[in-house]
A tleap script that builds the chain and sets N, CA, C and O, in Angstrom:
source leaprc.protein.ff14SB
mol = sequence {
  NMET GLY ASN LEU SER ARG PRO ASN PRO LEU
  PRO GLY CYS PRO MET ALA ALA ALA PHE ALA
  ALA ILE GLY GLY LYS TRP LYS LEU THR LEU
  LEU TYR TRP LEU ALA HIE GLY GLU SER HIE
  PHE ALA GLY LEU ARG ARG ARG GLY THR PRO
  ILE THR PRO LYS VAL LEU ALA GLU GLN LEU
  ARG GLU LEU GLU ALA ASP GLY LEU VAL GLU
  ARG VAL VAL THR GLY PRO VAL PRO ALA PRO
  VAL ILE TYR ARG LEU THR PRO TYR GLY THR
  THR VAL LEU PRO VAL VAL GLU GLU VAL ARG
  VAL TRP GLY GLU ALA HIE LEU ARG HIE VAL
  GLY GLY GLU ALA ALA PRO ASN THR ALA MET
  GLY CYS ALA ASP ALA ILE GLY SER PRO ARG
  PHE CALA
}
set mol.1.N position { -145.531 31.367 -87.304 }
set mol.1.CA position { -145.092 32.695 -87.680 }
set mol.1.C position { -145.605 33.003 -89.072 }
set mol.1.O position { -145.725 32.104 -89.903 }
set mol.2.N position { -145.907 34.265 -89.334 }
set mol.2.CA position { -146.465 34.670 -90.617 }
set mol.2.C position { -145.515 34.457 -91.776 }
set mol.2.O position { -144.297 34.393 -91.613 }
set mol.3.N position { -146.099 34.353 -92.923 }
set mol.3.CA position { -145.353 34.171 -94.161 }
set mol.3.C position { -144.956 35.549 -94.689 }
set mol.3.O position { -145.823 36.371 -94.984 }
set mol.4.N position { -143.676 35.800 -94.807 }
set mol.4.CA position { -143.215 37.115 -95.236 }
set mol.4.C position { -143.464 37.380 -96.712 }
set mol.4.O position { -143.153 38.468 -97.198 }
set mol.5.N position { -144.022 36.409 -97.441 }
set mol.5.CA position { -144.292 36.633 -98.853 }
set mol.5.C position { -145.587 37.406 -99.074 }
set mol.5.O position { -145.929 37.707 -100.218 }
set mol.6.N position { -146.316 37.737 -98.005 }
set mol.6.CA position { -147.527 38.551 -98.135 }
set mol.6.C position { -147.150 39.989 -97.810 }
set mol.6.O position { -147.227 40.407 -96.654 }
set mol.7.N position { -146.746 40.744 -98.819 }
set mol.7.CA position { -146.252 42.096 -98.554 }
set mol.7.C position { -147.365 43.058 -98.165 }
set mol.7.O position { -148.523 42.894 -98.548 }
set mol.8.N position { -146.981 44.053 -97.404 }
set mol.8.CA position { -147.882 45.135 -97.044 }
set mol.8.C position { -148.063 45.998 -98.293 }
set mol.8.O position { -147.072 46.469 -98.852 }
set mol.9.N position { -149.307 46.221 -98.751 }
set mol.9.CA position { -149.514 47.003 -99.970 }
set mol.9.C position { -149.037 48.459 -99.866 }
set mol.9.O position { -148.711 49.078 -100.878 }
set mol.10.N position { -148.998 48.995 -98.661 }
set mol.10.CA position { -148.449 50.333 -98.421 }
set mol.10.C position { -147.372 50.193 -97.356 }
set mol.10.O position { -147.650 50.349 -96.167 }
set mol.11.N position { -146.149 49.903 -97.770 }
set mol.11.CA position { -145.078 49.653 -96.794 }
set mol.11.C position { -145.017 50.720 -95.703 }
set mol.11.O position { -145.031 51.921 -95.973 }
set mol.12.N position { -144.949 50.240 -94.475 }
set mol.12.CA position { -144.840 51.141 -93.339 }
set mol.12.C position { -146.173 51.648 -92.813 }
set mol.12.O position { -146.194 52.321 -91.782 }
set mol.13.N position { -147.285 51.357 -93.476 }
set mol.13.CA position { -148.592 51.853 -93.038 }
set mol.13.C position { -149.285 50.795 -92.176 }
set mol.13.O position { -149.647 49.733 -92.681 }
set mol.14.N position { -149.472 51.070 -90.891 }
set mol.14.CA position { -150.111 50.091 -90.014 }
set mol.14.C position { -151.540 49.741 -90.430 }
set mol.14.O position { -151.952 48.590 -90.284 }
set mol.15.N position { -152.301 50.704 -90.941 }
set mol.15.CA position { -153.678 50.415 -91.366 }
set mol.15.C position { -153.672 49.423 -92.528 }
set mol.15.O position { -154.464 48.480 -92.549 }
set mol.16.N position { -152.790 49.635 -93.481 }
set mol.16.CA position { -152.705 48.721 -94.627 }
set mol.16.C position { -152.278 47.334 -94.166 }
set mol.16.O position { -152.777 46.331 -94.677 }
set mol.17.N position { -151.360 47.266 -93.207 }
set mol.17.CA position { -150.918 45.975 -92.682 }
set mol.17.C position { -152.082 45.251 -91.999 }
set mol.17.O position { -152.262 44.047 -92.182 }
set mol.18.N position { -152.865 45.986 -91.218 }
set mol.18.CA position { -154.011 45.384 -90.530 }
set mol.18.C position { -155.045 44.886 -91.529 }
set mol.18.O position { -155.534 43.762 -91.411 }
set mol.19.N position { -155.376 45.709 -92.503 }
set mol.19.CA position { -156.394 45.284 -93.470 }
set mol.19.C position { -155.900 44.159 -94.364 }
set mol.19.O position { -156.699 43.340 -94.818 }
set mol.20.N position { -154.613 44.103 -94.623 }
set mol.20.CA position { -154.075 42.983 -95.398 }
set mol.20.C position { -154.243 41.678 -94.613 }
set mol.20.O position { -154.508 40.628 -95.198 }
set mol.21.N position { -154.087 41.747 -93.297 }
set mol.21.CA position { -154.170 40.547 -92.465 }
set mol.21.C position { -155.607 40.139 -92.156 }
set mol.21.O position { -155.926 38.951 -92.199 }
set mol.22.N position { -156.486 41.099 -91.844 }
set mol.22.CA position { -157.832 40.728 -91.403 }
set mol.22.C position { -158.936 41.253 -92.309 }
set mol.22.O position { -160.114 40.988 -92.069 }
set mol.23.N position { -158.570 41.987 -93.338 }
set mol.23.CA position { -159.569 42.460 -94.288 }
set mol.23.C position { -160.001 41.312 -95.176 }
set mol.23.O position { -159.367 40.258 -95.203 }
set mol.24.N position { -161.048 41.518 -95.876 }
set mol.24.CA position { -161.579 40.452 -96.724 }
set mol.24.C position { -162.987 40.129 -96.273 }
set mol.24.O position { -163.362 40.387 -95.129 }
set mol.25.N position { -163.748 39.572 -97.164 }
set mol.25.CA position { -165.161 39.358 -96.898 }
set mol.25.C position { -165.428 38.439 -95.713 }
set mol.25.O position { -166.419 38.643 -95.012 }
set mol.26.N position { -164.592 37.439 -95.460 }
set mol.26.CA position { -164.905 36.431 -94.449 }
set mol.26.C position { -163.904 36.324 -93.310 }
set mol.26.O position { -164.166 35.596 -92.353 }
set mol.27.N position { -162.773 37.011 -93.365 }
set mol.27.CA position { -161.729 36.792 -92.358 }
set mol.27.C position { -162.185 37.115 -90.940 }
set mol.27.O position { -161.926 36.334 -90.025 }
set mol.28.N position { -162.852 38.240 -90.735 }
set mol.28.CA position { -163.288 38.577 -89.383 }
set mol.28.C position { -164.296 37.560 -88.872 }
set mol.28.O position { -164.273 37.200 -87.695 }
set mol.29.N position { -165.177 37.097 -89.743 }
set mol.29.CA position { -166.161 36.093 -89.348 }
set mol.29.C position { -165.469 34.781 -88.998 }
set mol.29.O position { -165.826 34.140 -88.010 }
set mol.30.N position { -164.491 34.378 -89.789 }
set mol.30.CA position { -163.740 33.156 -89.484 }
set mol.30.C position { -163.017 33.286 -88.150 }
set mol.30.O position { -163.018 32.351 -87.350 }
set mol.31.N position { -162.406 34.429 -87.908 }
set mol.31.CA position { -161.729 34.642 -86.629 }
set mol.31.C position { -162.733 34.590 -85.481 }
set mol.31.O position { -162.441 34.029 -84.425 }
set mol.32.N position { -163.908 35.169 -85.682 }
set mol.32.CA position { -164.965 35.122 -84.671 }
set mol.32.C position { -165.342 33.677 -84.362 }
set mol.32.O position { -165.383 33.276 -83.199 }
set mol.33.N position { -165.620 32.891 -85.415 }
set mol.33.CA position { -166.003 31.492 -85.203 }
set mol.33.C position { -164.893 30.718 -84.503 }
set mol.33.O position { -165.164 29.937 -83.591 }
set mol.34.N position { -163.647 30.927 -84.919 }
set mol.34.CA position { -162.527 30.203 -84.301 }
set mol.34.C position { -162.259 30.671 -82.876 }
set mol.34.O position { -161.664 29.935 -82.089 }
set mol.35.N position { -162.689 31.884 -82.532 }
set mol.35.CA position { -162.565 32.364 -81.151 }
set mol.35.C position { -163.417 31.513 -80.219 }
set mol.35.O position { -163.144 31.423 -79.022 }
set mol.36.N position { -164.454 30.887 -80.779 }
set mol.36.CA position { -165.361 30.067 -79.988 }
set mol.36.C position { -164.994 28.590 -80.028 }
set mol.36.O position { -165.720 27.751 -79.495 }
set mol.37.N position { -163.875 28.277 -80.657 }
set mol.37.CA position { -163.407 26.894 -80.649 }
set mol.37.C position { -162.837 26.474 -81.986 }
set mol.37.O position { -163.225 26.976 -83.041 }
set mol.38.N position { -161.911 25.545 -81.913 }
set mol.38.CA position { -161.297 25.045 -83.138 }
set mol.38.C position { -162.344 24.313 -83.970 }
set mol.38.O position { -163.380 23.884 -83.463 }
set mol.39.N position { -162.047 24.183 -85.254 }
set mol.39.CA position { -162.998 23.535 -86.153 }
set mol.39.C position { -162.247 22.926 -87.323 }
set mol.39.O position { -161.161 23.378 -87.687 }
set mol.40.N position { -162.834 21.905 -87.900 }
set mol.40.CA position { -162.253 21.359 -89.116 }
set mol.40.C position { -162.871 22.085 -90.309 }
set mol.40.O position { -163.873 22.787 -90.168 }
set mol.41.N position { -162.275 21.913 -91.464 }
set mol.41.CA position { -162.705 22.617 -92.672 }
set mol.41.C position { -164.189 22.391 -92.941 }
set mol.41.O position { -164.926 23.337 -93.219 }
set mol.42.N position { -164.626 21.129 -92.857 }
set mol.42.CA position { -166.034 20.821 -93.143 }
set mol.42.C position { -166.958 21.527 -92.156 }
set mol.42.O position { -168.050 21.955 -92.530 }
set mol.43.N position { -166.537 21.652 -90.909 }
set mol.43.CA position { -167.343 22.358 -89.917 }
set mol.43.C position { -167.473 23.831 -90.258 }
set mol.43.O position { -168.558 24.403 -90.158 }
set mol.44.N position { -166.374 24.444 -90.660 }
set mol.44.CA position { -166.427 25.848 -91.079 }
set mol.44.C position { -167.258 25.990 -92.345 }
set mol.44.O position { -167.994 26.963 -92.505 }
set mol.45.N position { -167.140 25.038 -93.225 }
set mol.45.CA position { -167.901 25.048 -94.482 }
set mol.45.C position { -169.398 24.993 -94.184 }
set mol.45.O position { -170.183 25.709 -94.805 }
set mol.46.N position { -169.794 24.147 -93.241 }
set mol.46.CA position { -171.222 24.047 -92.882 }
set mol.46.C position { -171.716 25.340 -92.253 }
set mol.46.O position { -172.834 25.780 -92.522 }
set mol.47.N position { -170.880 25.950 -91.413 }
set mol.47.CA position { -171.280 27.203 -90.760 }
set mol.47.C position { -171.422 28.318 -91.764 }
set mol.47.O position { -172.339 29.134 -91.677 }
set mol.48.N position { -170.504 28.351 -92.728 }
set mol.48.CA position { -170.465 29.447 -93.682 }
set mol.48.C position { -171.024 29.067 -95.022 }
set mol.48.O position { -170.343 29.191 -96.040 }
set mol.49.N position { -172.259 28.604 -95.042 }
set mol.49.CA position { -172.880 28.113 -96.261 }
set mol.49.C position { -172.639 28.986 -97.485 }
set mol.49.O position { -172.350 28.439 -98.550 }
set mol.50.N position { -172.740 30.322 -97.398 }
set mol.50.CA position { -172.514 31.099 -98.620 }
set mol.50.C position { -171.042 31.202 -99.030 }
set mol.50.O position { -170.737 31.687 -100.120 }
set mol.51.N position { -170.136 30.753 -98.173 }
set mol.51.CA position { -168.715 30.805 -98.509 }
set mol.51.C position { -168.397 29.597 -99.383 }
set mol.51.O position { -168.644 28.458 -98.987 }
set mol.52.N position { -167.858 29.842 -100.554 }
set mol.52.CA position { -167.490 28.716 -101.412 }
set mol.52.C position { -166.264 28.019 -100.813 }
set mol.52.O position { -165.466 28.664 -100.133 }
set mol.53.N position { -166.104 26.730 -101.052 }
set mol.53.CA position { -164.920 26.029 -100.522 }
set mol.53.C position { -163.622 26.684 -100.976 }
set mol.53.O position { -162.659 26.742 -100.211 }
set mol.54.N position { -163.582 27.177 -102.209 }
set mol.54.CA position { -162.370 27.816 -102.732 }
set mol.54.C position { -162.030 29.069 -101.930 }
set mol.54.O position { -160.878 29.268 -101.545 }
set mol.55.N position { -163.026 29.909 -101.677 }
set mol.55.CA position { -162.793 31.146 -100.940 }
set mol.55.C position { -162.466 30.841 -99.484 }
set mol.55.O position { -161.597 31.485 -98.896 }
set mol.56.N position { -163.151 29.870 -98.899 }
set mol.56.CA position { -162.857 29.483 -97.513 }
set mol.56.C position { -161.409 29.034 -97.381 }
set mol.56.O position { -160.704 29.468 -96.470 }
set mol.57.N position { -160.959 28.164 -98.290 }
set mol.57.CA position { -159.575 27.684 -98.250 }
set mol.57.C position { -158.593 28.841 -98.431 }
set mol.57.O position { -157.564 28.903 -97.758 }
set mol.58.N position { -158.914 29.743 -99.333 }
set mol.58.CA position { -158.052 30.899 -99.603 }
set mol.58.C position { -157.936 31.786 -98.366 }
set mol.58.O position { -156.835 32.180 -97.983 }
set mol.59.N position { -159.077 32.102 -97.739 }
set mol.59.CA position { -159.070 32.967 -96.558 }
set mol.59.C position { -158.322 32.294 -95.397 }
set mol.59.O position { -157.563 32.953 -94.686 }
set mol.60.N position { -158.532 30.993 -95.206 }
set mol.60.CA position { -157.813 30.283 -94.149 }
set mol.60.C position { -156.314 30.258 -94.413 }
set mol.60.O position { -155.521 30.415 -93.485 }
set mol.61.N position { -155.916 30.060 -95.676 }
set mol.61.CA position { -154.483 30.073 -96.021 }
set mol.61.C position { -153.867 31.436 -95.712 }
set mol.61.O position { -152.757 31.512 -95.185 }
set mol.62.N position { -154.582 32.509 -96.039 }
set mol.62.CA position { -154.055 33.849 -95.764 }
set mol.62.C position { -153.959 34.103 -94.265 }
set mol.62.O position { -152.971 34.669 -93.797 }
set mol.63.N position { -154.981 33.687 -93.501 }
set mol.63.CA position { -154.920 33.850 -92.047 }
set mol.63.C position { -153.764 33.038 -91.462 }
set mol.63.O position { -153.103 33.472 -90.518 }
set mol.64.N position { -153.530 31.866 -92.031 }
set mol.64.CA position { -152.404 31.030 -91.598 }
set mol.64.C position { -151.071 31.698 -91.966 }
set mol.64.O position { -150.145 31.721 -91.156 }
set mol.65.N position { -150.976 32.232 -93.173 }
set mol.65.CA position { -149.742 32.884 -93.623 }
set mol.65.C position { -149.394 34.082 -92.747 }
set mol.65.O position { -148.219 34.398 -92.561 }
set mol.66.N position { -150.415 34.747 -92.209 }
set mol.66.CA position { -150.174 35.899 -91.343 }
set mol.66.C position { -150.023 35.514 -89.878 }
set mol.66.O position { -149.895 36.381 -89.014 }
set mol.67.N position { -150.038 34.207 -89.598 }
set mol.67.CA position { -149.787 33.738 -88.240 }
set mol.67.C position { -150.965 33.841 -87.294 }
set mol.67.O position { -150.788 33.716 -86.083 }
set mol.68.N position { -152.170 34.068 -87.814 }
set mol.68.CA position { -153.349 34.228 -86.964 }
set mol.68.C position { -154.056 32.898 -86.694 }
set mol.68.O position { -154.685 32.717 -85.651 }
set mol.69.N position { -153.945 31.982 -87.638 }
set mol.69.CA position { -154.621 30.686 -87.553 }
set mol.69.C position { -153.584 29.600 -87.820 }
set mol.69.O position { -152.672 29.779 -88.627 }
set mol.70.N position { -153.735 28.491 -87.139 }
set mol.70.CA position { -152.870 27.364 -87.448 }
set mol.70.C position { -153.708 26.191 -87.920 }
set mol.70.O position { -154.843 25.982 -87.492 }
set mol.71.N position { -153.102 25.444 -88.811 }
set mol.71.CA position { -153.719 24.266 -89.422 }
set mol.71.C position { -153.039 23.057 -88.791 }
set mol.71.O position { -151.825 22.888 -88.903 }
set mol.72.N position { -153.828 22.223 -88.131 }
set mol.72.CA position { -153.283 21.073 -87.420 }
set mol.72.C position { -153.757 19.801 -88.121 }
set mol.72.O position { -154.954 19.516 -88.176 }
set mol.73.N position { -152.807 19.049 -88.652 }
set mol.73.CA position { -153.122 17.776 -89.301 }
set mol.73.C position { -153.303 16.749 -88.188 }
set mol.73.O position { -152.427 16.591 -87.337 }
set mol.74.N position { -154.436 16.053 -88.194 }
set mol.74.CA position { -154.754 15.136 -87.091 }
set mol.74.C position { -154.354 13.692 -87.351 }
set mol.74.O position { -154.535 12.838 -86.483 }
set mol.75.N position { -153.822 13.406 -88.516 }
set mol.75.CA position { -153.418 12.047 -88.833 }
set mol.75.C position { -153.207 11.913 -90.328 }
set mol.75.O position { -153.222 12.908 -91.053 }
set mol.76.N position { -153.012 10.693 -90.791 }
set mol.76.CA position { -152.805 10.514 -92.230 }
set mol.76.C position { -154.079 10.816 -93.010 }
set mol.76.O position { -155.190 10.701 -92.491 }
set mol.77.N position { -153.893 11.201 -94.252 }
set mol.77.CA position { -155.016 11.506 -95.134 }
set mol.77.C position { -155.908 10.278 -95.187 }
set mol.77.O position { -155.388 9.181 -95.395 }
set mol.78.N position { -157.178 10.388 -95.018 }
set mol.78.CA position { -158.064 11.550 -95.102 }
set mol.78.C position { -158.478 12.122 -93.744 }
set mol.78.O position { -159.591 12.634 -93.630 }
set mol.79.N position { -157.647 12.059 -92.730 }
set mol.79.CA position { -157.997 12.612 -91.419 }
set mol.79.C position { -158.316 14.098 -91.553 }
set mol.79.O position { -157.689 14.801 -92.345 }
set mol.80.N position { -159.292 14.576 -90.776 }
set mol.80.CA position { -159.621 15.997 -90.872 }
set mol.80.C position { -158.477 16.879 -90.384 }
set mol.80.O position { -157.679 16.491 -89.531 }
set mol.81.N position { -158.429 18.047 -90.941 }
set mol.81.CA position { -157.475 19.065 -90.519 }
set mol.81.C position { -158.233 20.018 -89.613 }
set mol.81.O position { -159.343 20.439 -89.941 }
set mol.82.N position { -157.651 20.357 -88.492 }
set mol.82.CA position { -158.276 21.257 -87.529 }
set mol.82.C position { -157.668 22.650 -87.690 }
set mol.82.O position { -156.456 22.799 -87.846 }
set mol.83.N position { -158.521 23.652 -87.649 }
set mol.83.CA position { -158.064 25.043 -87.669 }
set mol.83.C position { -158.349 25.642 -86.302 }
set mol.83.O position { -159.413 25.429 -85.721 }
set mol.84.N position { -157.374 26.398 -85.798 }
set mol.84.CA position { -157.556 27.079 -84.525 }
set mol.84.C position { -156.742 28.360 -84.518 }
set mol.84.O position { -155.807 28.534 -85.300 }
set mol.85.N position { -157.121 29.246 -83.619 }
set mol.85.CA position { -156.374 30.486 -83.476 }
set mol.85.C position { -155.016 30.197 -82.855 }
set mol.85.O position { -154.883 29.322 -82.000 }
set mol.86.N position { -154.022 30.935 -83.292 }
set mol.86.CA position { -152.716 30.875 -82.642 }
set mol.86.C position { -152.754 31.841 -81.465 }
set mol.86.O position { -153.672 32.655 -81.363 }
set mol.87.N position { -151.774 31.762 -80.581 }
set mol.87.CA position { -151.717 32.779 -79.520 }
set mol.87.C position { -151.681 34.201 -80.116 }
set mol.87.O position { -152.313 35.115 -79.588 }
set mol.88.N position { -150.946 34.371 -81.203 }
set mol.88.CA position { -150.921 35.680 -81.867 }
set mol.88.C position { -152.305 36.030 -82.408 }
set mol.88.O position { -152.717 37.188 -82.354 }
set mol.89.N position { -153.021 35.037 -82.929 }
set mol.89.CA position { -154.368 35.262 -83.449 }
set mol.89.C position { -155.330 35.762 -82.384 }
set mol.89.O position { -156.248 36.526 -82.682 }
set mol.90.N position { -155.126 35.335 -81.141 }
set mol.90.CA position { -156.018 35.801 -80.076 }
set mol.90.C position { -155.836 37.293 -79.793 }
set mol.90.O position { -156.721 37.921 -79.212 }
set mol.91.N position { -154.701 37.866 -80.197 }
set mol.91.CA position { -154.487 39.297 -79.954 }
set mol.91.C position { -155.399 40.175 -80.798 }
set mol.91.O position { -155.575 41.353 -80.486 }
set mol.92.N position { -155.979 39.631 -81.854 }
set mol.92.CA position { -156.874 40.414 -82.710 }
set mol.92.C position { -158.331 40.326 -82.240 }
set mol.92.O position { -159.189 41.033 -82.769 }
set mol.93.N position { -158.620 39.473 -81.259 }
set mol.93.CA position { -160.000 39.284 -80.822 }
set mol.93.C position { -160.673 40.544 -80.277 }
set mol.93.O position { -161.869 40.720 -80.508 }
set mol.94.N position { -159.971 41.428 -79.567 }
set mol.94.CA position { -160.640 42.674 -79.173 }
set mol.94.C position { -161.123 43.486 -80.390 }
set mol.94.O position { -162.177 44.119 -80.336 }
set mol.95.N position { -160.363 43.464 -81.463 }
set mol.95.CA position { -160.771 44.160 -82.691 }
set mol.95.C position { -162.004 43.482 -83.281 }
set mol.95.O position { -162.952 44.154 -83.686 }
set mol.96.N position { -161.988 42.156 -83.330 }
set mol.96.CA position { -163.118 41.394 -83.870 }
set mol.96.C position { -164.372 41.701 -83.053 }
set mol.96.O position { -165.437 41.933 -83.625 }
set mol.97.N position { -164.259 41.707 -81.733 }
set mol.97.CA position { -165.415 41.992 -80.880 }
set mol.97.C position { -165.914 43.418 -81.071 }
set mol.97.O position { -167.124 43.642 -81.110 }
set mol.98.N position { -165.015 44.381 -81.190 }
set mol.98.CA position { -165.443 45.765 -81.410 }
set mol.98.C position { -166.152 45.917 -82.754 }
set mol.98.O position { -167.121 46.669 -82.856 }
set mol.99.N position { -165.688 45.223 -83.770 }
set mol.99.CA position { -166.350 45.267 -85.076 }
set mol.99.C position { -167.742 44.637 -84.958 }
set mol.99.O position { -168.700 45.150 -85.538 }
set mol.100.N position { -167.864 43.532 -84.214 }
set mol.100.CA position { -169.169 42.890 -84.018 }
set mol.100.C position { -170.136 43.838 -83.315 }
set mol.100.O position { -171.292 43.961 -83.722 }
set mol.101.N position { -169.673 44.504 -82.270 }
set mol.101.CA position { -170.512 45.448 -81.523 }
set mol.101.C position { -170.918 46.609 -82.428 }
set mol.101.O position { -172.081 47.013 -82.432 }
set mol.102.N position { -169.972 47.145 -83.191 }
set mol.102.CA position { -170.296 48.224 -84.118 }
set mol.102.C position { -171.320 47.745 -85.151 }
set mol.102.O position { -172.239 48.481 -85.509 }
set mol.103.N position { -171.156 46.516 -85.622 }
set mol.103.CA position { -172.100 45.950 -86.587 }
set mol.103.C position { -173.511 45.879 -86.033 }
set mol.103.O position { -174.471 46.148 -86.755 }
set mol.104.N position { -173.656 45.518 -84.751 }
set mol.104.CA position { -174.982 45.516 -84.120 }
set mol.104.C position { -175.587 46.915 -84.157 }
set mol.104.O position { -176.755 47.085 -84.506 }
set mol.105.N position { -174.785 47.913 -83.794 }
set mol.105.CA position { -175.272 49.299 -83.811 }
set mol.105.C position { -175.600 49.738 -85.230 }
set mol.105.O position { -176.582 50.447 -85.451 }
set mol.106.N position { -174.801 49.328 -86.172 }
set mol.106.CA position { -175.050 49.697 -87.567 }
set mol.106.C position { -176.345 49.064 -88.074 }
set mol.106.O position { -177.111 49.707 -88.791 }
set mol.107.N position { -176.591 47.812 -87.705 }
set mol.107.CA position { -177.852 47.176 -88.093 }
set mol.107.C position { -179.037 47.968 -87.549 }
set mol.107.O position { -180.020 48.180 -88.258 }
set mol.108.N position { -178.949 48.404 -86.297 }
set mol.108.CA position { -180.032 49.224 -85.730 }
set mol.108.C position { -180.152 50.543 -86.484 }
set mol.108.O position { -181.261 51.004 -86.757 }
set mol.109.N position { -179.031 51.144 -86.819 }
set mol.109.CA position { -179.013 52.439 -87.515 }
set mol.109.C position { -179.687 52.365 -88.880 }
set mol.109.O position { -180.397 53.290 -89.274 }
set mol.110.N position { -179.470 51.286 -89.592 }
set mol.110.CA position { -180.030 51.166 -90.945 }
set mol.110.C position { -181.360 50.413 -90.947 }
set mol.110.O position { -181.922 50.136 -92.006 }
set mol.111.N position { -181.856 50.085 -89.757 }
set mol.111.CA position { -183.152 49.425 -89.672 }
set mol.111.C position { -183.127 47.939 -89.938 }
set mol.111.O position { -184.166 47.332 -90.197 }
set mol.112.N position { -181.960 47.357 -89.876 }
set mol.112.CA position { -181.845 45.911 -90.082 }
set mol.112.C position { -181.974 45.181 -88.770 }
set mol.112.O position { -182.003 45.792 -87.702 }
set mol.113.N position { -182.049 43.893 -88.856 }
set mol.113.CA position { -182.127 43.063 -87.659 }
set mol.113.C position { -180.961 42.100 -87.628 }
set mol.113.O position { -180.479 41.648 -88.666 }
set mol.114.N position { -180.523 41.796 -86.436 }
set mol.114.CA position { -179.498 40.761 -86.291 }
set mol.114.C position { -180.159 39.427 -86.580 }
set mol.114.O position { -181.292 39.178 -86.167 }
set mol.115.N position { -179.451 38.584 -87.282 }
set mol.115.CA position { -179.972 37.249 -87.577 }
set mol.115.C position { -180.043 36.455 -86.290 }
set mol.115.O position { -179.248 36.671 -85.375 }
set mol.116.N position { -180.998 35.533 -86.214 }
set mol.116.CA position { -181.012 34.673 -85.025 }
set mol.116.C position { -179.681 33.937 -84.938 }
set mol.116.O position { -179.019 33.707 -85.950 }
set mol.117.N position { -179.306 33.580 -83.747 }
set mol.117.CA position { -177.988 32.965 -83.575 }
set mol.117.C position { -178.000 31.522 -84.067 }
set mol.117.O position { -178.029 30.575 -83.281 }
set mol.118.N position { -177.978 31.385 -85.370 }
set mol.118.CA position { -177.917 30.082 -86.004 }
set mol.118.C position { -176.448 29.689 -86.119 }
set mol.118.O position { -175.578 30.349 -85.551 }
set mol.119.N position { -176.178 28.631 -86.842 }
set mol.119.CA position { -174.791 28.192 -87.024 }
set mol.119.C position { -173.937 29.308 -87.590 }
set mol.119.O position { -172.775 29.457 -87.214 }
set mol.120.N position { -174.514 30.100 -88.503 }
set mol.120.CA position { -173.750 31.201 -89.093 }
set mol.120.C position { -173.779 32.446 -88.236 }
set mol.120.O position { -173.065 33.407 -88.521 }
set mol.121.N position { -174.578 32.450 -87.204 }
set mol.121.CA position { -174.758 33.638 -86.395 }
set mol.121.C position { -173.470 34.131 -85.760 }
set mol.121.O position { -172.505 33.391 -85.572 }
set mol.122.N position { -173.504 35.393 -85.447 }
set mol.122.CA position { -172.354 35.974 -84.759 }
set mol.122.C position { -172.862 37.038 -83.789 }
set mol.122.O position { -172.284 38.118 -83.668 }
set mol.123.N position { -173.950 36.708 -83.105 }
set mol.123.CA position { -174.559 37.657 -82.183 }
set mol.123.C position { -173.949 37.596 -80.789 }
set mol.123.O position { -173.995 38.583 -80.055 }
set mol.124.N position { -173.375 36.449 -80.410 }
set mol.124.CA position { -172.815 36.320 -79.064 }
set mol.124.C position { -171.456 37.008 -78.977 }
set mol.124.O position { -170.633 36.943 -79.890 }
set mol.125.N position { -171.261 37.666 -77.843 }
set mol.125.CA position { -169.975 38.325 -77.618 }
set mol.125.C position { -168.869 37.284 -77.509 }
set mol.125.O position { -169.089 36.170 -77.035 }
set mol.126.N position { -167.699 37.660 -77.948 }
set mol.126.CA position { -166.540 36.794 -77.745 }
set mol.126.C position { -166.287 36.746 -76.243 }
set mol.126.O position { -166.201 37.776 -75.574 }
set mol.127.N position { -166.172 35.541 -75.738 }
set mol.127.CA position { -165.963 35.369 -74.299 }
set mol.127.C position { -167.255 35.313 -73.516 }
set mol.127.O position { -167.221 35.312 -72.285 }
set mol.128.N position { -168.424 35.267 -74.204 }
set mol.128.CA position { -169.677 35.162 -73.488 }
set mol.128.C position { -169.760 33.802 -72.812 }
set mol.128.O position { -169.099 32.858 -73.243 }
set mol.129.N position { -170.568 33.687 -71.751 }
set mol.129.CA position { -170.634 32.418 -71.012 }
set mol.129.C position { -170.981 31.213 -71.898 }
set mol.129.O position { -170.529 30.102 -71.621 }
set mol.130.N position { -171.758 31.411 -72.937 }
set mol.130.CA position { -172.136 30.309 -73.814 }
set mol.130.C position { -170.897 29.634 -74.401 }
set mol.130.O position { -170.895 28.427 -74.641 }
set mol.131.N position { -169.844 30.421 -74.630 }
set mol.131.CA position { -168.648 29.902 -75.280 }
set mol.131.C position { -167.488 29.732 -74.320 }
set mol.131.O position { -166.426 29.259 -74.724 }
set mol.132.N position { -167.657 30.096 -73.088 }
set mol.132.CA position { -166.542 30.028 -72.132 }
set mol.132.C position { -166.203 28.600 -71.783 }
set mol.132.O position { -165.291 28.357 -70.993 }
savepdb mol mol.pdb
quit
């Protein structure tokens, strides 16, 4: 369950609540990656090379506080910690997919190209056969 200490910046405003939970430079990308399978911190770190460890940890903590991601300790330290979507976190996946689709159209609109589907890539649809 989400941490109630993360207040909505505009009380009562659903848009502000949504952006507080999934806004941020990397949150949608992290949710996209986790939609394709759980991962440990180092795995996410490798995928998100430009994401600093500090920012990655911060974004994951916020996603966890809002109940979208859960952190699973796999054993005594130094065992890796696994991050995965919660059932509540899966409810945001249609939004993540729509943003990805819009991003593809926006890249075409501005004359950009989608990056090849490398480790950091996010070209595959959520629920595509590759990830099923």
